[in-house]
C-alpha positions in Angstrom: 101.5 90.1 94.7 101.2 93.5 96.4 98.4 95.0 98.4 97.4 97.7 100.9 95.8 97.4 104.3 94.2 100.7 105.2 93.2 101.3 108.9 92.4 104.3 111.0 95.3 103.7 113.4 98.2 101.3 113.5 97.8 99.2 116.6 100.6 96.8 115.8 98.4 93.9 115.2 97.8 94.9 111.6 101.5 94.8 110.9 101.9 91.5 112.7 99.1 89.9 110.6 100.7 91.3 107.4 104.1 89.9 108.3 102.6 86.5 108.9 100.8 86.6 105.6 104.0 87.6 103.8 105.8 84.6 105.3 103.0 82.1 104.5 101.9 83.3 101.0 104.9 85.2 99.8 102.8 88.3 99.3 103.5 91.9 100.3 100.9 93.9 102.3 101.6 97.5 103.2 99.7 98.9 106.1 98.5 102.5 105.6 97.0 104.7 108.3 95.1 108.0 108.1 98.4 109.8 108.6 99.9 108.0 105.6 97.1 108.9 103.4 97.1 112.5 104.5 100.9 112.7 103.9 100.5 111.3 100.4 97.7 113.8 99.6 99.8 116.6 100.9 102.7 115.5 98.7 100.3 115.5 95.7 99.0 119.0 96.6 102.6 120.2 96.8 103.3 118.8 93.3 105.4 115.9 94.6 105.0 112.3 93.6 103.6 110.2 96.5 105.2 107.1 94.9 108.4 107.8 96.9 106.3 107.7 100.1 105.0 104.2 99.3 108.4 103.1 98.2 109.8 104.0 101.6 107.0 102.1 103.4 107.7 99.1 101.2 111.4 99.2 102.0 110.7 99.5 105.7 108.3 96.6 105.5 110.8 94.4 103.7 113.6 95.3 106.2 111.4 94.4 109.1 110.1 91.1 107.7 
């Protein structure tokens, strides 16, 4: 299962909660901030595919978990 947690700012607690949930339930939760959403919208406006942005976040999440 895969999900997104969207918050205004990343205070670190969101990521810690997401990691604990991943360990307990074998689910993946990617934390997105306003800056992430803005970057993805900018990529879309520039004709780029924002999927690569999410893929990089996913890889980072898995590497840190």
